[in-house]
KELOLO-294874 format. One record per residue: residue number from 1; residue in three letters; x, y negated, z of N, C-alpha, C, O in turn. Coordinates in nm, 2 decimals, padded with zeros to 4 digits. Layout:
! residues N
<rec i="NUM" aa="ALA" n_u="X" n_v="Y" n_w="Z" ca_u="X" ca_v="Y" ca_w="Z" c_u="X" c_v="Y" c_w="Z" o_u="X" o_v="Y" o_w="Z"/>
...
END
This chain:
! residues 84
<rec i="1" aa="MET" n_u="10.47" n_v="-07.06" n_w="-00.50" ca_u="10.54" ca_v="-07.05" ca_w="-00.38" c_u="10.45" c_v="-07.10" c_w="-00.27" o_u="10.39" o_v="-07.21" o_w="-00.28"/>
<rec i="2" aa="SER" n_u="10.43" n_v="-07.02" n_w="-00.16" ca_u="10.34" ca_v="-07.06" ca_w="-00.06" c_u="10.42" c_v="-07.14" c_w="00.05" o_u="10.54" o_v="-07.11" o_w="00.07"/>
<rec i="3" aa="THR" n_u="10.35" n_v="-07.23" n_w="00.12" ca_u="10.41" ca_v="-07.30" ca_w="00.22" c_u="10.36" c_v="-07.25" c_w="00.35" o_u="10.24" o_v="-07.21" o_w="00.36"/>
<rec i="4" aa="PRO" n_u="10.44" n_v="-07.25" n_w="00.46" ca_u="10.38" ca_v="-07.20" ca_w="00.59" c_u="10.28" c_v="-07.30" c_w="00.64" o_u="10.29" o_v="-07.42" o_w="00.63"/>
<rec i="5" aa="ASN" n_u="10.17" n_v="-07.24" n_w="00.70" ca_u="10.07" ca_v="-07.33" ca_w="00.76" c_u="10.06" c_v="-07.30" c_w="00.91" o_u="10.13" o_v="-07.20" o_w="00.96"/>
<rec i="6" aa="SER" n_u="09.98" n_v="-07.37" n_w="00.98" ca_u="09.97" ca_v="-07.35" ca_w="01.12" c_u="09.92" c_v="-07.21" c_w="01.16" o_u="09.95" o_v="-07.16" o_w="01.27"/>
<rec i="7" aa="SER" n_u="09.84" n_v="-07.15" n_w="01.07" ca_u="09.79" ca_v="-07.01" ca_w="01.10" c_u="09.90" c_v="-06.91" c_w="01.09" o_u="09.89" o_v="-06.80" o_w="01.15"/>
<rec i="8" aa="SER" n_u="10.01" n_v="-06.94" n_w="01.02" ca_u="10.12" ca_v="-06.84" ca_w="01.01" c_u="10.21" c_v="-06.84" c_w="01.14" o_u="10.30" o_v="-06.75" o_w="01.15"/>
<rec i="9" aa="VAL" n_u="10.20" n_v="-06.94" n_w="01.22" ca_u="10.28" ca_v="-06.95" ca_w="01.34" c_u="10.21" c_v="-06.88" c_w="01.45" o_u="10.09" o_v="-06.91" o_w="01.48"/>
<rec i="10" aa="SER" n_u="10.28" n_v="-06.78" n_w="01.51" ca_u="10.21" ca_v="-06.70" ca_w="01.62" c_u="10.19" c_v="-06.79" c_w="01.74" o_u="10.27" o_v="-06.88" o_w="01.77"/>
<rec i="11" aa="ARG" n_u="10.09" n_v="-06.75" n_w="01.82" ca_u="10.07" ca_v="-06.82" ca_w="01.95" c_u="10.18" c_v="-06.81" c_w="02.04" o_u="10.21" o_v="-06.90" o_w="02.12"/>
<rec i="12" aa="THR" n_u="10.25" n_v="-06.69" n_w="02.04" ca_u="10.37" ca_v="-06.67" ca_w="02.13" c_u="10.48" c_v="-06.77" c_w="02.09" o_u="10.54" o_v="-06.82" o_w="02.18"/>
<rec i="13" aa="ALA" n_u="10.50" n_v="-06.79" n_w="01.96" ca_u="10.61" ca_v="-06.88" ca_w="01.92" c_u="10.58" c_v="-07.02" c_w="01.96" o_u="10.67" o_v="-07.09" o_w="02.01"/>
<rec i="14" aa="VAL" n_u="10.45" n_v="-07.06" n_w="01.95" ca_u="10.42" ca_v="-07.19" ca_w="02.00" c_u="10.43" c_v="-07.21" c_w="02.15" o_u="10.49" o_v="-07.31" o_w="02.19"/>
<rec i="15" aa="SER" n_u="10.39" n_v="-07.11" n_w="02.22" ca_u="10.40" ca_v="-07.12" ca_w="02.37" c_u="10.54" c_v="-07.12" c_w="02.41" o_u="10.58" o_v="-07.18" o_w="02.52"/>
<rec i="16" aa="ALA" n_u="10.63" n_v="-07.05" n_w="02.34" ca_u="10.77" ca_v="-07.05" ca_w="02.37" c_u="10.84" c_v="-07.19" c_w="02.35" o_u="10.93" o_v="-07.22" o_w="02.42"/>
<rec i="17" aa="MET" n_u="10.79" n_v="-07.26" n_w="02.25" ca_u="10.85" ca_v="-07.39" ca_w="02.22" c_u="10.79" c_v="-07.50" c_w="02.31" o_u="10.85" o_v="-07.60" o_w="02.34"/>
<rec i="18" aa="TYR" n_u="10.67" n_v="-07.48" n_w="02.36" ca_u="10.59" ca_v="-07.58" ca_w="02.43" c_u="10.65" c_v="-07.60" c_w="02.57" o_u="10.67" o_v="-07.50" o_w="02.64"/>
<rec i="19" aa="SER" n_u="10.67" n_v="-07.72" n_w="02.61" ca_u="10.72" ca_v="-07.74" ca_w="02.75" c_u="10.62" c_v="-07.83" c_w="02.83" o_u="10.62" o_v="-07.95" o_w="02.81"/>
<rec i="20" aa="PRO" n_u="10.53" n_v="-07.76" n_w="02.91" ca_u="10.43" ca_v="-07.84" ca_w="02.98" c_u="10.50" c_v="-07.92" c_w="03.10" o_u="10.60" o_v="-07.88" o_w="03.15"/>
<rec i="21" aa="LYS" n_u="10.43" n_v="-08.03" n_w="03.13" ca_u="10.48" ca_v="-08.10" ca_w="03.25" c_u="10.43" c_v="-08.02" c_w="03.37" o_u="10.36" o_v="-07.92" o_w="03.36"/>
<rec i="22" aa="LEU" n_u="10.48" n_v="-08.06" n_w="03.49" ca_u="10.46" ca_v="-07.98" ca_w="03.61" c_u="10.31" c_v="-07.96" c_w="03.64" o_u="10.27" o_v="-07.85" o_w="03.68"/>
<rec i="23" aa="PRO" n_u="10.22" n_v="-08.06" n_w="03.63" ca_u="10.08" ca_v="-08.04" ca_w="03.66" c_u="10.02" c_v="-07.93" c_w="03.57" o_u="09.94" o_v="-07.85" o_w="03.61"/>
<rec i="24" aa="GLU" n_u="10.06" n_v="-07.92" n_w="03.44" ca_u="10.01" ca_v="-07.82" ca_w="03.35" c_u="10.07" c_v="-07.68" c_w="03.39" o_u="09.99" o_v="-07.58" o_w="03.39"/>
<rec i="25" aa="ALA" n_u="10.19" n_v="-07.68" n_w="03.43" ca_u="10.25" ca_v="-07.55" ca_w="03.48" c_u="10.19" c_v="-07.50" c_w="03.61" o_u="10.16" o_v="-07.39" o_w="03.63"/>
<rec i="26" aa="MET" n_u="10.15" n_v="-07.60" n_w="03.70" ca_u="10.08" ca_v="-07.57" ca_w="03.82" c_u="09.95" c_v="-07.50" c_w="03.79" o_u="09.91" o_v="-07.40" o_w="03.85"/>
<rec i="27" aa="GLU" n_u="09.88" n_v="-07.55" n_w="03.69" ca_u="09.75" ca_v="-07.50" ca_w="03.65" c_u="09.77" c_v="-07.36" c_w="03.59" o_u="09.69" o_v="-07.27" o_w="03.62"/>
<rec i="28" aa="GLN" n_u="09.86" n_v="-07.34" n_w="03.50" ca_u="09.89" ca_v="-07.21" ca_w="03.44" c_u="09.93" c_v="-07.11" c_w="03.53" o_u="09.88" o_v="-06.99" o_w="03.52"/>
<rec i="29" aa="LEU" n_u="10.01" n_v="-07.14" n_w="03.64" ca_u="10.05" ca_v="-07.04" ca_w="03.73" c_u="09.97" c_v="-07.04" c_w="03.86" o_u="09.99" o_v="-06.95" o_w="03.94"/>
<rec i="30" aa="SER" n_u="09.86" n_v="-07.12" n_w="03.87" ca_u="09.77" ca_v="-07.13" ca_w="03.98" c_u="09.85" c_v="-07.15" c_w="04.11" o_u="09.83" o_v="-07.08" o_w="04.21"/>
<rec i="31" aa="MET" n_u="09.94" n_v="-07.25" n_w="04.11" ca_u="10.03" ca_v="-07.28" ca_w="04.22" c_u="10.02" c_v="-07.42" c_w="04.26" o_u="09.99" o_v="-07.51" o_w="04.17"/>
<rec i="32" aa="SER" n_u="10.04" n_v="-07.45" n_w="04.39" ca_u="10.04" ca_v="-07.59" ca_w="04.43" c_u="10.18" c_v="-07.66" c_w="04.39" o_u="10.27" o_v="-07.59" o_w="04.35"/>
<rec i="33" aa="ARG" n_u="10.18" n_v="-07.79" n_w="04.40" ca_u="10.30" ca_v="-07.86" ca_w="04.36" c_u="10.42" c_v="-07.82" c_w="04.45" o_u="10.53" o_v="-07.80" o_w="04.40"/>
<rec i="34" aa="SER" n_u="10.39" n_v="-07.81" n_w="04.58" ca_u="10.50" ca_v="-07.77" ca_w="04.67" c_u="10.56" c_v="-07.63" c_w="04.64" o_u="10.68" o_v="-07.61" o_w="04.65"/>
<rec i="35" aa="VAL" n_u="10.47" n_v="-07.54" n_w="04.61" ca_u="10.51" ca_v="-07.40" ca_w="04.58" c_u="10.59" c_v="-07.40" c_w="04.45" o_u="10.70" o_v="-07.33" o_w="04.44"/>
<rec i="36" aa="ILE" n_u="10.55" n_v="-07.48" n_w="04.35" ca_u="10.63" ca_v="-07.49" ca_w="04.22" c_u="10.77" c_v="-07.54" c_w="04.25" o_u="10.87" o_v="-07.48" o_w="04.20"/>
<rec i="37" aa="TYR" n_u="10.78" n_v="-07.65" n_w="04.33" ca_u="10.91" ca_v="-07.70" ca_w="04.36" c_u="11.00" c_v="-07.60" c_w="04.45" o_u="11.12" o_v="-07.59" o_w="04.43"/>
<rec i="38" aa="GLU" n_u="10.93" n_v="-07.52" n_w="04.53" ca_u="11.00" ca_v="-07.41" ca_w="04.60" c_u="11.06" c_v="-07.31" c_w="04.51" o_u="11.18" o_v="-07.27" o_w="04.52"/>
<rec i="39" aa="GLN" n_u="10.98" n_v="-07.27" n_w="04.41" ca_u="11.03" ca_v="-07.18" ca_w="04.31" c_u="11.14" c_v="-07.23" c_w="04.23" o_u="11.24" o_v="-07.16" o_w="04.19"/>
<rec i="40" aa="ILE" n_u="11.14" n_v="-07.36" n_w="04.20" ca_u="11.24" ca_v="-07.43" ca_w="04.12" c_u="11.37" c_v="-07.43" c_w="04.20" o_u="11.48" o_v="-07.39" o_w="04.15"/>
<rec i="41" aa="ARG" n_u="11.36" n_v="-07.47" n_w="04.33" ca_u="11.48" ca_v="-07.47" ca_w="04.42" c_u="11.54" c_v="-07.33" c_w="04.44" o_u="11.66" o_v="-07.32" o_w="04.45"/>
<rec i="42" aa="ALA" n_u="11.46" n_v="-07.23" n_w="04.44" ca_u="11.50" ca_v="-07.09" ca_w="04.46" c_u="11.56" c_v="-07.04" c_w="04.33" o_u="11.62" o_v="-06.93" o_w="04.34"/>
<rec i="43" aa="GLY" n_u="11.55" n_v="-07.11" n_w="04.22" ca_u="11.60" ca_v="-07.06" ca_w="04.10" c_u="11.51" c_v="-06.96" c_w="04.02" o_u="11.56" o_v="-06.89" o_w="03.93"/>
<rec i="44" aa="ARG" n_u="11.39" n_v="-06.95" n_w="04.07" ca_u="11.30" ca_v="-06.85" ca_w="04.01" c_u="11.22" c_v="-06.91" c_w="03.89" o_u="11.17" o_v="-06.83" o_w="03.80"/>
<rec i="45" aa="LEU" n_u="11.21" n_v="-07.04" n_w="03.88" ca_u="11.14" ca_v="-07.11" ca_w="03.78" c_u="11.23" c_v="-07.21" c_w="03.71" o_u="11.28" o_v="-07.31" o_w="03.78"/>
<rec i="46" aa="ARG" n_u="11.27" n_v="-07.20" n_w="03.59" ca_u="11.36" ca_v="-07.29" ca_w="03.52" c_u="11.28" c_v="-07.41" c_w="03.47" o_u="11.16" o_v="-07.40" o_w="03.43"/>
<rec i="47" aa="THR" n_u="11.35" n_v="-07.53" n_w="03.48" ca_u="11.29" ca_v="-07.65" ca_w="03.43" c_u="11.39" c_v="-07.72" c_w="03.34" o_u="11.51" o_v="-07.70" o_w="03.35"/>
<rec i="48" aa="VAL" n_u="11.34" n_v="-07.82" n_w="03.27" ca_u="11.43" ca_v="-07.91" ca_w="03.19" c_u="11.39" c_v="-08.05" c_w="03.22" o_u="11.27" o_v="-08.08" o_w="03.23"/>
<rec i="49" aa="THR" n_u="11.49" n_v="-08.14" n_w="03.23" ca_u="11.45" ca_v="-08.28" ca_w="03.26" c_u="11.48" c_v="-08.36" c_w="03.14" o_u="11.58" o_v="-08.35" o_w="03.07"/>
<rec i="50" aa="GLN" n_u="11.38" n_v="-08.44" n_w="03.10" ca_u="11.38" ca_v="-08.53" ca_w="02.98" c_u="11.35" c_v="-08.66" c_w="03.04" o_u="11.24" o_v="-08.70" o_w="03.06"/>
<rec i="51" aa="GLY" n_u="11.46" n_v="-08.74" n_w="03.05" ca_u="11.44" ca_v="-08.87" ca_w="03.11" c_u="11.41" c_v="-08.85" c_w="03.26" o_u="11.48" o_v="-08.79" o_w="03.33"/>
<rec i="52" aa="ARG" n_u="11.29" n_v="-08.91" n_w="03.30" ca_u="11.25" ca_v="-08.89" ca_w="03.44" c_u="11.14" c_v="-08.78" c_w="03.45" o_u="11.09" o_v="-08.76" o_w="03.56"/>
<rec i="53" aa="THR" n_u="11.11" n_v="-08.72" n_w="03.34" ca_u="11.01" ca_v="-08.61" ca_w="03.33" c_u="11.07" c_v="-08.47" c_w="03.34" o_u="11.16" o_v="-08.44" o_w="03.27"/>
<rec i="54" aa="ARG" n_u="11.01" n_v="-08.39" n_w="03.43" ca_u="11.05" ca_v="-08.25" ca_w="03.45" c_u="10.96" c_v="-08.17" c_w="03.37" o_u="10.83" o_v="-08.18" o_w="03.39"/>
<rec i="55" aa="LEU" n_u="11.01" n_v="-08.09" n_w="03.28" ca_u="10.93" ca_v="-08.00" ca_w="03.19" c_u="10.96" c_v="-07.85" c_w="03.23" o_u="11.07" o_v="-07.82" o_w="03.27"/>
<rec i="56" aa="VAL" n_u="10.86" n_v="-07.77" n_w="03.21" ca_u="10.88" ca_v="-07.62" ca_w="03.23" c_u="10.86" c_v="-07.56" c_w="03.09" o_u="10.74" o_v="-07.55" o_w="03.04"/>
<rec i="57" aa="PRO" n_u="10.97" n_v="-07.51" n_w="03.03" ca_u="10.95" ca_v="-07.44" ca_w="02.90" c_u="10.86" c_v="-07.32" c_w="02.91" o_u="10.85" o_v="-07.26" o_w="03.01"/>
<rec i="58" aa="GLY" n_u="10.79" n_v="-07.30" n_w="02.80" ca_u="10.70" ca_v="-07.18" ca_w="02.79" c_u="10.77" c_v="-07.05" c_w="02.82" o_u="10.71" o_v="-06.96" o_w="02.88"/>
<rec i="59" aa="THR" n_u="10.89" n_v="-07.04" n_w="02.78" ca_u="10.97" ca_v="-06.92" ca_w="02.81" c_u="11.00" c_v="-06.90" c_w="02.95" o_u="11.00" o_v="-06.79" o_w="03.01"/>
<rec i="60" aa="ALA" n_u="11.01" n_v="-07.02" n_w="03.02" ca_u="11.04" ca_v="-07.01" ca_w="03.17" c_u="10.91" c_v="-06.96" c_w="03.24" o_u="10.92" o_v="-06.88" o_w="03.34"/>
<rec i="61" aa="ILE" n_u="10.80" n_v="-07.00" n_w="03.20" ca_u="10.67" ca_v="-06.95" ca_w="03.26" c_u="10.66" c_v="-06.80" c_w="03.23" o_u="10.62" o_v="-06.73" o_w="03.32"/>
<rec i="62" aa="ALA" n_u="10.68" n_v="-06.76" n_w="03.11" ca_u="10.68" ca_v="-06.62" ca_w="03.08" c_u="10.78" c_v="-06.54" c_w="03.16" o_u="10.74" o_v="-06.43" o_w="03.21"/>
<rec i="63" aa="ASP" n_u="10.90" n_v="-06.59" n_w="03.18" ca_u="11.00" ca_v="-06.52" ca_w="03.26" c_u="10.96" c_v="-06.51" c_w="03.40" o_u="10.98" o_v="-06.41" o_w="03.47"/>
<rec i="64" aa="TYR" n_u="10.90" n_v="-06.62" n_w="03.45" ca_u="10.85" ca_v="-06.62" ca_w="03.59" c_u="10.74" c_v="-06.52" c_w="03.62" o_u="10.74" o_v="-06.45" o_w="03.72"/>
<rec i="65" aa="VAL" n_u="10.65" n_v="-06.51" n_w="03.52" ca_u="10.54" ca_v="-06.41" ca_w="03.53" c_u="10.60" c_v="-06.27" c_w="03.53" o_u="10.56" o_v="-06.18" o_w="03.61"/>
<rec i="66" aa="ALA" n_u="10.70" n_v="-06.25" n_w="03.44" ca_u="10.76" ca_v="-06.12" ca_w="03.43" c_u="10.84" c_v="-06.09" c_w="03.56" o_u="10.85" o_v="-05.97" o_w="03.60"/>
<rec i="67" aa="LEU" n_u="10.90" n_v="-06.19" n_w="03.62" ca_u="10.97" ca_v="-06.17" ca_w="03.75" c_u="10.88" c_v="-06.12" c_w="03.86" o_u="10.92" o_v="-06.04" o_w="03.94"/>
<rec i="68" aa="GLY" n_u="10.76" n_v="-06.17" n_w="03.86" ca_u="10.66" ca_v="-06.13" ca_w="03.96" c_u="10.62" c_v="-05.98" c_w="03.94" o_u="10.56" o_v="-05.92" o_w="04.03"/>
<rec i="69" aa="ALA" n_u="10.64" n_v="-05.93" n_w="03.82" ca_u="10.60" ca_v="-05.79" ca_w="03.80" c_u="10.71" c_v="-05.69" c_w="03.85" o_u="10.68" o_v="-05.57" o_w="03.86"/>
<rec i="70" aa="ARG" n_u="10.82" n_v="-05.74" n_w="03.89" ca_u="10.92" ca_v="-05.65" ca_w="03.95" c_u="10.97" c_v="-05.71" c_w="04.08" o_u="10.95" o_v="-05.83" o_w="04.11"/>
<rec i="71" aa="PRO" n_u="11.03" n_v="-05.63" n_w="04.17" ca_u="11.07" ca_v="-05.69" ca_w="04.30" c_u="11.18" c_v="-05.79" c_w="04.28" o_u="11.27" o_v="-05.78" o_w="04.19"/>
<rec i="72" aa="TRP" n_u="11.18" n_v="-05.89" n_w="04.36" ca_u="11.28" ca_v="-06.00" ca_w="04.36" c_u="11.41" c_v="-05.95" c_w="04.42" o_u="11.41" o_v="-05.88" o_w="04.53"/>
<rec i="73" aa="ARG" n_u="11.52" n_v="-05.98" n_w="04.36" ca_u="11.66" ca_v="-05.94" ca_w="04.41" c_u="11.67" c_v="-05.79" c_w="04.42" o_u="11.75" o_v="-05.74" o_w="04.50"/>
<rec i="74" aa="GLY" n_u="11.60" n_v="-05.71" n_w="04.35" ca_u="11.62" ca_v="-05.57" ca_w="04.35" c_u="11.57" c_v="-05.49" c_w="04.47" o_u="11.59" o_v="-05.37" o_w="04.49"/>
<rec i="75" aa="LEU" n_u="11.50" n_v="-05.56" n_w="04.56" ca_u="11.45" ca_v="-05.49" ca_w="04.68" c_u="11.33" c_v="-05.41" c_w="04.64" o_u="11.24" o_v="-05.46" o_w="04.57"/>
<rec i="76" aa="PRO" n_u="11.32" n_v="-05.29" n_w="04.69" ca_u="11.20" ca_v="-05.20" ca_w="04.66" c_u="11.08" c_v="-05.26" c_w="04.73" o_u="11.08" o_v="-05.32" o_w="04.84"/>
<rec i="77" aa="ILE" n_u="10.97" n_v="-05.24" n_w="04.67" ca_u="10.84" ca_v="-05.28" ca_w="04.72" c_u="10.79" c_v="-05.16" c_w="04.81" o_u="10.77" o_v="-05.05" o_w="04.76"/>
<rec i="78" aa="SER" n_u="10.77" n_v="-05.18" n_w="04.94" ca_u="10.73" ca_v="-05.08" ca_w="05.02" c_u="10.58" c_v="-05.08" c_w="05.03" o_u="10.52" o_v="-05.18" o_w="05.03"/>
<rec i="79" aa="PRO" n_u="10.52" n_v="-04.96" n_w="05.03" ca_u="10.37" ca_v="-04.95" ca_w="05.04" c_u="10.32" c_v="-05.00" c_w="05.17" o_u="10.39" o_v="-05.00" o_w="05.27"/>
<rec i="80" aa="ALA" n_u="10.20" n_v="-05.05" n_w="05.17" ca_u="10.14" ca_v="-05.10" ca_w="05.30" c_u="10.12" c_v="-04.98" c_w="05.39" o_u="10.09" o_v="-04.87" o_w="05.35"/>
<rec i="81" aa="PRO" n_u="10.14" n_v="-05.01" n_w="05.52" ca_u="10.13" ca_v="-04.90" ca_w="05.62" c_u="09.98" c_v="-04.85" c_w="05.62" o_u="09.89" o_v="-04.93" o_w="05.61"/>
<rec i="82" aa="VAL" n_u="09.97" n_v="-04.72" n_w="05.64" ca_u="09.83" ca_v="-04.66" ca_w="05.65" c_u="09.79" c_v="-04.67" c_w="05.80" o_u="09.86" o_v="-04.62" o_w="05.88"/>
<rec i="83" aa="ARG" n_u="09.67" n_v="-04.72" n_w="05.82" ca_u="09.62" ca_v="-04.73" ca_w="05.96" c_u="09.53" c_v="-04.61" c_w="05.98" o_u="09.45" o_v="-04.57" o_w="05.90"/>
<rec i="84" aa="ALA" n_u="09.54" n_v="-04.55" n_w="06.10" ca_u="09.46" ca_v="-04.43" ca_w="06.13" c_u="09.33" c_v="-04.47" c_w="06.19" o_u="09.25" o_v="-04.38" o_w="06.22"/>
END
């Protein structure tokens, strides 16, 4: 009978379970602290509070990145105006 080892756990599964603190999330998303808090207040980035520490679940980071791939609030993305 084989036992699961660390190599059998996918990187995606680990990142989904991992909850970085805000400075780590800032680095992963390349955003400043104030922009991170703006996104949290706007409801675009989910966080979890554990005691006095605010954590950003790995799934929340993935969801935020996916959110950036589509228009926010269903508004169409208009092309940049062409200058003559």
